[in-house]
C-alpha positions in Angstrom: 70.4 106.5 106.2 74.1 105.8 106.6 75.1 102.5 108.1 76.7 103.5 111.5 76.9 101.9 114.9 73.3 102.0 116.3 72.7 104.5 119.1 70.6 101.9 120.9 71.0 98.1 120.8 68.9 95.6 122.7 70.4 92.0 122.6 68.5 88.9 123.6 66.3 90.4 126.3 64.0 88.0 128.1 61.7 88.7 131.1 59.4 86.6 133.2 57.2 88.1 135.9 56.3 86.0 139.0 53.0 86.6 140.7 52.8 84.5 143.9 53.2 81.0 142.4 52.4 81.9 138.8 55.0 82.7 136.2 54.2 85.0 133.3 56.8 84.9 130.5 56.5 88.4 129.0 59.6 88.8 126.7 61.6 86.1 124.9 64.9 86.8 123.3 64.1 90.2 122.0 66.7 92.1 120.0 66.3 95.5 118.3 68.6 98.3 117.2 67.9 102.0 116.6 70.2 104.4 114.7 70.8 108.0 115.7 68.0 110.3 114.5 65.8 107.4 113.6 62.1 107.1 114.5 61.3 103.4 115.3 58.0 102.0 116.4 57.4 98.8 118.3 53.9 97.4 117.5 52.0 94.4 118.6 48.7 93.4 120.3 47.8 94.7 123.7 49.6 92.9 126.5 52.4 91.6 124.3 55.2 93.0 126.4 55.9 96.2 124.4 55.7 98.5 127.5 57.9 96.0 129.4 60.5 96.2 126.7 60.5 100.0 126.9 60.8 99.7 130.7 63.9 97.5 130.2 65.4 100.0 127.8 64.7 102.9 130.3 66.4 100.9 133.0 63.2 100.6 135.1 62.7 96.9 134.7 65.6 94.5 135.1 65.7 91.8 132.4 66.3 88.1 133.3 68.6 87.7 130.3 70.1 90.0 127.7 71.5 93.5 127.7 70.9 97.1 126.6 73.7 99.2 124.9 73.6 102.9 124.4 76.4 104.4 122.2 78.0 100.9 122.4 78.2 101.0 126.2 76.3 98.4 128.3 73.7 100.4 130.3 71.4 97.6 131.4 69.5 98.6 134.5 70.7 102.2 134.4 68.1 104.9 134.7 68.1 108.5 133.6 69.9 107.9 130.3 66.9 108.4 128.1 63.9 110.6 128.2 60.9 108.4 129.1 57.2 109.3 128.6 54.8 106.8 130.0 51.2 106.1 128.8 49.7 108.6 131.4 50.9 112.2 131.4 51.5 112.1 135.2 51.3 115.9 135.5 51.4 117.0 139.1 48.0 118.6 139.7 49.2 121.3 142.1 52.0 122.5 139.8 51.5 124.9 136.9 52.2 123.8 133.4 55.5 125.6 133.5 56.5 124.0 136.8 55.4 120.6 135.5 57.6 120.7 132.5 60.7 121.6 134.5 60.2 118.9 137.0 62.9 116.6 135.6 65.4 119.5 135.6 64.7 120.3 139.2 65.2 116.7 140.2 68.5 116.8 138.4 69.5 119.8 140.5 68.9 122.7 138.1 67.8 125.8 140.0 64.1 126.5 139.5 64.6 130.1 138.1 67.2 128.7 135.6 64.9 125.8 134.6 61.9 128.2 134.1 64.0 130.6 131.9 65.0 127.7 129.7 61.5 126.3 129.4 59.6 129.4 128.6 60.6 129.7 124.9 59.8 126.0 124.4 56.4 126.5 125.9 55.6 128.8 122.9 57.0 126.3 120.4 54.8 123.6 121.9 51.7 125.8 121.8 51.5 126.1 125.5 52.8 129.7 126.0 49.4 131.1 127.1 48.9 128.2 129.6 52.2 128.5 131.5 50.4 129.5 134.7 47.5 127.1 134.2 47.0 123.9 136.2 46.7 120.5 134.4 42.9 120.1 135.1 42.2 123.1 132.9 44.0 121.6 129.9 42.6 119.5 127.0 44.0 116.0 126.6 46.2 117.1 123.7 47.6 120.0 125.7 48.4 117.7 128.6 50.3 115.3 126.3 52.2 118.2 124.8 53.2 119.3 128.3 54.3 115.7 129.2 56.3 115.5 126.0 58.0 118.9 126.6 58.9 117.6 130.1 60.5 114.6 128.4 62.4 116.8 125.9 63.7 119.1 128.6 65.3 116.1 130.2 67.8 116.7 127.4 68.6 113.1 126.4 69.3 112.1 122.8 67.0 109.1 123.0 63.3 109.5 123.7 61.1 106.6 124.7 57.3 107.1 124.2 54.9 104.6 125.6 51.6 104.9 123.7 51.5 108.6 124.4 48.3 109.2 122.4 46.4 106.1 123.1 43.8 107.8 125.4 43.0 110.6 123.0 40.1 110.8 120.6 40.8 110.1 116.9 40.7 113.8 115.8 43.0 115.0 118.6 45.3 112.0 118.0 45.7 112.8 114.3 46.5 116.4 115.2 49.1 115.2 117.7 50.7 113.0 115.1 51.1 115.9 112.7 52.5 118.0 115.6 54.9 115.3 116.7 56.2 114.8 113.1 56.9 118.5 112.7 58.7 118.6 116.1 60.7 115.5 115.5 62.0 116.8 112.2 63.1 120.0 113.9 64.6 118.5 117.1 66.5 115.6 115.4 66.0 113.3 118.4 66.1 109.5 118.3 62.6 108.1 119.1 61.3 104.7 120.1 57.5 104.6 120.2 55.4 101.8 121.6 52.0 101.6 120.0 49.3 99.2 118.8 48.0 101.7 116.3 49.0 100.7 112.7 48.3 104.1 111.2 50.4 105.8 113.9 53.3 103.5 113.4 53.3 103.8 109.6 52.8 107.6 109.6 55.6 108.4 112.1 58.2 105.7 111.7 61.3 104.9 109.6 61.1 101.3 110.8 58.7 99.1 112.7 59.3 96.1 114.8 56.3 93.7 115.0 55.9 91.7 118.1 54.0 88.5 118.8 51.5 88.0 121.6 52.9 86.8 125.0 55.6 85.9 125.4 56.6 88.9 123.2 59.1 88.2 120.5 60.2 90.2 117.5 58.2 88.6 114.6 59.5 90.9 111.8 61.0 94.2 110.9 59.5 96.5 108.3 61.1 99.5 106.7 58.8 102.5 106.1 60.1 104.2 103.0 57.2 106.7 102.6 58.6 110.1 101.6 59.2 112.8 104.2 57.9 115.3 105.3 54.7 113.4 105.9 51.2 114.8 106.4 48.2 113.0 107.9 46.3 112.8 104.6 49.0 110.3 103.6 46.9 107.6 105.3 44.4 107.9 102.5 46.8 107.0 99.7 47.0 103.6 98.0 50.7 103.3 98.9 49.9 103.8 102.6 46.9 101.4 102.5 49.1 98.7 100.9 51.7 99.1 103.6 49.0 98.9 106.2 47.8 95.6 104.7 51.4 94.3 104.9 51.7 95.3 108.5 48.4 93.7 109.4 49.6 90.5 107.7 52.8 90.6 109.8 50.7 91.1 113.0 48.5 88.2 112.1 51.5 85.9 111.2 53.0 86.8 114.6 49.8 85.9 116.4 49.7 82.6 114.5 53.3 81.9 115.3 52.8 82.5 119.0 49.7 80.3 119.0 51.6 77.4 117.4 54.5 77.7 119.9 
């Protein structure tokens, strides 16, 4: 990939939460960069500050130190500049699938009829066409996640932030969602930052992976994933993939040891 100014830059971000009289250092001097069109994962053990970092990038959590740049402009604390998909799908139960996916557009002031007309063709592409009039409780977990992802895409931002979107799915559904997301990402050309603790997920989807330590979360290492694209899920069974997974596991263990010695 050509060396250009990164679309996203995070410089020296630190964050400590205060609960009553107790301080919880969560992020310490975290810096990452993401190029346009790149798929980058942030991986680490549960509770290491990954979701907090994504919240800082999204402008939802103010850092104590550091800054966030988008297209070289400082955007720290500004919301609405990236599409953000949290861990839970957060579909509104009384709205249909169609009206759920256009929610962000409506909030932005787009007339409902116009938003619906724009969303209907994408519902077909996302495999949700027959369920446009259905309500969320009638959908499978994978369908709900696709609806939530479509809502994020329809926000029409170049940068998409995904916070463990498949973590609650069973392994078979999750593998199908990985393949679906790979195909969709290749067509859309969006820039994606994915938070996960799943090594297979990170390796299968990503161009690069940032490995974080346990709390307080720091970037332990950065791994380039040079596996050929397009990728299919059966790649996880190859020796090359298994070797890279072993290297990623070693990096995670080294990060845990480093944090424990700090």
